[in-house]
C-alpha positions as CSV (number, residue, x, y, z in Angstrom):
1,X,3.7,5.2,-11.6
2,X,5.4,6.8,-8.2
3,X,8.6,8.7,-8.6
4,X,11.2,7.6,-6.2
5,X,11.1,10.6,-4.4
6,X,7.2,10.2,-3.4
7,X,8.2,6.9,-3.0
8,X,11.0,8.4,-0.1
9,X,8.5,10.3,0.9
10,X,6.1,7.4,2.0
11,X,8.7,5.4,3.7
12,X,10.0,8.3,6.0
13,X,6.8,8.3,7.1
14,X,5.7,5.0,7.9
15,X,9.6,3.5,8.5
16,X,10.3,1.7,11.8
17,X,13.8,2.4,11.7
18,X,16.0,4.8,9.5
19,X,17.1,1.7,6.8
20,X,13.8,0.3,6.9
21,X,12.4,-0.6,3.0
22,X,10.9,-3.8,3.6
23,X,8.7,-3.9,6.6
24,X,5.2,-4.6,6.2
25,X,4.0,-1.3,7.0
26,X,6.2,0.1,4.4
27,X,5.1,-2.1,1.4
28,X,1.2,-1.4,2.4
29,X,2.0,2.3,2.5
30,X,3.5,1.9,-1.1
31,X,0.8,-0.2,-2.5
32,X,-1.9,1.8,-1.1
33,X,-0.1,5.1,-3.0
34,X,0.2,2.9,-6.3
35,X,-3.7,1.8,-6.0
36,X,-4.8,5.0,-5.4
37,X,-3.0,6.1,-8.6
38,X,-4.3,3.1,-10.6
39,X,-7.9,3.5,-9.3
40,X,-7.8,7.0,-10.9
41,X,-6.6,5.7,-13.7
42,X,-9.4,3.1,-14.3
43,X,-11.8,5.7,-13.4
44,X,-11.0,7.5,-17.1
45,X,-10.3,4.6,-18.8
46,X,-12.7,2.4,-18.0
47,X,-11.7,-0.4,-20.3
48,X,-8.3,-1.4,-19.4
49,X,-8.0,-4.5,-18.4
50,X,-4.7,-5.0,-18.0
51,X,-4.6,-2.4,-15.4
52,X,-7.2,-3.6,-14.1
53,X,-6.1,-7.4,-13.3
54,X,-2.9,-5.3,-12.2
55,X,-4.9,-3.7,-9.5
56,X,-6.5,-6.5,-8.1
57,X,-3.1,-8.7,-7.8
58,X,-2.0,-5.1,-5.7
59,X,-4.9,-5.3,-3.6
60,X,-4.2,-9.1,-3.2
61,X,-1.0,-8.5,-1.7
62,X,-1.7,-5.3,0.3
63,X,-4.3,-7.6,2.0
64,X,-1.7,-10.4,2.2
65,X,0.5,-7.8,4.0
66,X,-2.5,-6.6,6.4
67,X,-3.5,-9.9,7.3
68,X,0.4,-10.7,8.1
69,X,0.2,-8.0,10.8
70,X,-3.2,-8.6,12.2
71,X,-1.7,-11.8,13.0
72,X,1.6,-11.1,14.1
73,X,1.5,-7.6,15.1
74,X,-1.9,-6.7,16.3
75,X,-0.8,-2.9,18.0
76,X,1.7,-2.5,14.1
77,X,-1.7,-3.7,12.4
78,X,-4.1,-0.7,13.8
79,X,-1.0,1.6,13.9
80,X,-0.8,1.2,10.2
81,X,-4.7,1.1,9.2
82,X,-5.3,4.5,10.7
83,X,-2.7,6.2,9.3
84,X,-3.4,5.3,5.9
85,X,-7.2,5.3,6.8
86,X,-8.0,1.8,5.6
87,X,-11.4,0.2,7.2
88,X,-11.9,-2.9,7.7
């Protein structure tokens, strides 16, 4: 679970402008952090299928945002994948 401080730190790192909270870059970075935390949880609790389902939904949502960026804004896509170290 992300705290408000962690979330605001992530937003500041990738925000396009001062009041940016909903751009695809911000959403992808927040989802990436949540995915990392949930993946660590699932390493300890392998039989937690409810969390596994949530993880798969987050991964699919992040992929949707990345596909949108790749199609509409290729420069922004390459920038965010390099920042978050997402390899395709």
